[in-house]
N, C-alpha and C positions, 0 to 999 in steps of 0.2 A: 352853719347851713340851716335854712328854714325847714320847719317840720311840716310834712303834709297834713292836711286836716283829716280827722278821723272820718271814716265812711261808715254810717250806721249799718248799711247792708252787709259790710264785711265783719261787723262786730257781733252779729247775732250768732247764737250757739249753733254749731253744725256738728253732727256726729262725724268723727274723724274719717270713717270709711266712706262717707257720703259727701265729703267736701268737694264742691265743684271747682274745676280748674279755673284759674284766672285767665281771661282771654289773652292768647299769645300776641304780643306786640313786638314785631321785629324792630320797631323804632328804638325802644329802650335798649335792646340788645346791641344795636349799632352804636348808640351813644356810649354804652359801657365799653365796647370794643375800642372805640376811638380814644376815650379817656384813658383806658388801660395802656394803649400803645404809647401815648404821650408820657404817662407816668413811668413806664419802663425806661424810656429814653432818659428821663430826668434822673432816675435812680442811677443808671449806668454812667451818666455824665459826671456825677459827683462822688460816686461810691468808692472810687479808688483810694480816697483819703482814709477810709476805714482801716485799710491794711497798712497805713503809714503811721500808726499810733506810736508816739514817743513817750515812754514812761516818765522821762524828765520834764515833759511839757503836757501834763494831762488835760489842760484846758486849751490846747492848741486850736485856733479858730477853724482850721481846715477839718480836723477830725470832728469837732463838736458840730460844725455846720452839716457835714456829711451825715453824722449820726442823727441829727434832727430831721433832715430830709428823708433819710431811710425810714426812720420811725413813723413818718406820716405816709409813706408810700408802699409799705410792705404788702398791700393788697393787690398791687398792680398785676403781677404775673398770675396769681390765682384767679383773677377775674376772667382771664382767657379760658381757664379750666372750667369755671362755673358757667360761663356762657355756652361752652360746648355741651355741658351737661344739660343746661336749661333747654337748648334747642334739640339736641339729638335724643335725649331720653323722653322728651314730650312729643316727638314726631308722630303724627297720625298716619304716616305712610307705611304701608306694609312692604318692606324691602327684603328680598331674599338675601340670605347670608353672604353668598358670593359677591353679588353686585355691590352690596353695602360696603364690604371690606375693601373691595377693589377701588371703589370711588374714594373712600376716606383715606386709605393708605397711599394711593397715588397722589392725593391732594397734599399730603405732608411729606412723603418720602422723596418725591422727585425734586422739589425745591431744596430739601435737606441734602440730597446728593450734590446738587449744584453748588450750594453755598458752603457745604462741607469741604468741597474741593477748593473753593476760593479761599476759605480761611486756612486750610492746610498749607496752601502756597504762601499765604501772607505770614503765617506763623513761622515758616522756615525760610522766609525771604532772604535773611542775612546769610544763612548757610548756603543757599542756592547761588547767591550772587558772589559772595566773598570766599566761600569754601571754608573748611572741607565739607563735603557732602555728609549729611547725617547718616548714621547706620540704618539699614533697612529695618532692623528689629525695633529701633526707636520710633521710626515713622509708622510702622504697623501697630505698635503699641498705642500711639497717639490716635490712630484711626479706630481701632477695635476695642480699646480698653479705657480711653479717655473721651472727653467731650469735644476734642479738637480745639474748640474755642469756648469760652466760659458760658455763653448763653445758649449753646446748642444742646444742652442737656434737656431742654424743654421738648424737643421733637420726639426722641424715643419715648419719653414719658407719655406724651399725648397720643402717640401711636399705640402704646400699650392700652390706654383707656379706650381708644376706638376698637381695638380687638376685643375688649371686654364688653363693649356696648350691647351687642345682641343678647348676651347673658343678663346684663343689668336691666335691659328692657323687659325681659321675662319677669324678673323680680318686681320691677316697678308696676308692671301691668297687673300683677296679682296681689300686690301689697296694699294694705290699708295705710292711712296716714300714720297711725301709731307704729306700724312695722318699720316704716321709713325713719321715723324719729328714733326708734330703738337702734336701728342700724347706724344712724349718724352719731348718736351718743357713744355707741360702742367704738366706732372708728376713731373719733376725735379723742376719746378718753384713752384708748390704748396707744394712739400715736403720741399723745402728750406724755404718758407714763414711759413709753419706750424711749423718748428723747431725754426726759429729765431723770428717770431712774432706770436706766437700761439693765436688763438681766434679771429684773424682779419677777419671780414666780413664772407665770406663763406668758407675761406681757411680751417678752422678747420674741415669741413665736408669732406675734401679730404684726410685725413690722412691714409685712408685704402690703398692708392696707394702703400705705402711701397716700397718693392724691385722689383715691377713689372718694374719700369723704367730701372734698371740695366739688368734685364732679356731680355727686348726688345732691349736695347742698344747693348747687345752682338750680337743679331741677326742682328741689323742694321749695325754694324761695320764689321760683317763677310760677309755681303751680298752686300752692296753698296760701290762703289769706292768713296774715299774722294779726292777732287781736291788738287793738290799740293799747290795752293795758300792758302788753309785753313791750311794745315799742317805746312806751314812756320809761321803761327801765333800760332797754337795750341801747337807745340812742345816747342818753347822757353818759352811760358807762363807756360806750364806744368812743365818745369824744375825749375821754381821759386816756385811752389806750396809746395813742401816738406819743404823747409826752411821757407816759410811764415806760413805754418801750424804749424811747430814746434815753431817758435817764437811767433805766436799768442796764441798758447796754453799756453806757458810759461807766457806770459804777462797777460792773463786772469786769470791764476792760481795765480799769484802773487797778482793781484788786489783783488781776492776773498779770498785768504788765504787758499784755498784748491783746489785740482785738479779740473779743469774745462775742460770738453771735448767738449765744444760747437762746435768748428770747427774741431774736430776729427770725428764727426759723418758722416755717409755716405750720408746724405742729404745735406751736405755743398758743395757749388759750387767748392771750392778749391779741395776737395777730388774727386768730379766728374770729374774735368778737368784733374787731374793727372792720374786718373784711366782710363778714356777714351783714353787719349793720349798714355799711355803705352800699353794698349790693342791693339790700332791701330798700334803702332810701331811693336809689337810682331807679329801681324797678317801679316804685310807686310815683315817681315824679311825673308831672304832666308834660311830657315831651312834645305832644301835639301842639299845645299852646305855645311852648317855647319855640318850636319850629316855625310857627306862624308869625311870632313876634320878632324873631331874629333869623330871617331866611338865609342870610349870608353865612352866619355861624352854622346854621343847620346844614347847608350844602357842604361847607368845609368839613364838618364832623362826619357826614356821610361818606365823603371822599376818603378821609383818613381811615375810616372803618373799612372801606373797601380794599385799601392797600396795606392794612395793618400787618398782615402776615409778612409781606415783603419788607415793611419797615422794621419789623422785629429782626429779620435776618441781617439787614444791611447796616443798621445804626451803629453797632460796635466798631465796624470798619470805618465809618464816617468819623466817629468820635476819636478813634486812634490816629487817623490821618490829621485831623485838626489839632490834636494834642501835641503831636510830634513835629508840627511845623512843616509838613511835606508840601504845603501849598504856599509858594513864594516866601518860605521861611517865617510865616505868620503862626505863632503859637496861640492856639485858641483853647483854653481850658478854664476851669473855675477859679483859678488864681492869677491867670495871665491872659486876659482877653485881648486878642489882636496885639500881643506883645505889651499890653498895658496892664499893670497890676491893679486888681480889683478885689474887693471882699468876695469870698466864694458865695455868700448868700445872694449877691447881686449877679455875679458872673455865672454862677451855676445855672439859673433859669435861662440866661441869655444863650449859653452854650447849648442847652437842651432845645430851645426854640430853633436855633440855627441848624442843629443836627436833625430835628424833625423835618424842617423845610427841605434840607438837602436830601434826606432819606426818601421823603415823598417824591421829590423831583427825580431822583435816580430810578426809583421803582416805576414811576410814570413813564420815563423815557424808555426803560427796558421793556415795559409792558406794551409799548407801541407795536412791537413785533409779536405776532400771534404765536410764533414758535418759541420765542424767549419767555413769553408771559407765563406759560405753564411751568417753566423752570425757576422763575424768580419769586412767584407768589401763588 
């Protein structure tokens, strides 16, 4: 990727507490949201092969391809967290606690209830159709103690961050840049230690930090200028991380004999570095010029950004229907595209593009109804 030219104005020394905010530009936020939505679909389109590792075939093309794709796309989900932090923690609007929580929680929990019910029925479709009916205890456990479907973990997590936002805003409002930097280092350091060396000293008691770090990091990168001398270090190092992540995951998996995601997790420093660097690059990119030069791509990206929440909900259902051949018996997956064998490095992106188009189409159709729109996105 090309590197933005240094801006002399952003390079001059500024006392941390007096650092002026970078003008907020919703354009970069929408592009990041659209890019993240497409990347999440791509990850889920090919990620199933990670769990099919065969110790007898450590260089199996499906696992290796999936590993490489995942290694390059681990930033996707955290981008949604960072954009939320960038926009909500920087908001200049003074919102009372009640209305703020009501607006935000309704925004995430109403679609969550709708899609949770859809995926619950889809998950138990065989039991409901062929019988016997699953036990009530098993169904209640799925609803209250599990994620119902693998991607729905994100919604309770982001809802929790929304609940914490009024408190985090108070911290942000009264914090100097150095205070925020200290908090970020503390969060990511303890998260990494908790993951790689759990139980050490007091680290185990800091595990509740969770995704707060990415939430505040989004605000930090959207607010404060990063000196070019740091970018010259961050960008080249970040370019190595996807390959290091993929190779490290493959090596750990071979050693263990089963899929090992230890360095794929969001707490890993390698994932943090590539995520922060790419977010920073996209924040600095001249999206106004890009939009003027490529108006059709711009309109498409803005539309995808607008329906990205709905796309996140529906795309696993689309992928599963395509994979299982429920439509005219056509199996569409990264190794069998329309019943035709293909290399997963070729078919994987094709499946993702098809799933994105179908997901956007489904959400668009459902969104035609004002009543349904608030339930699906």
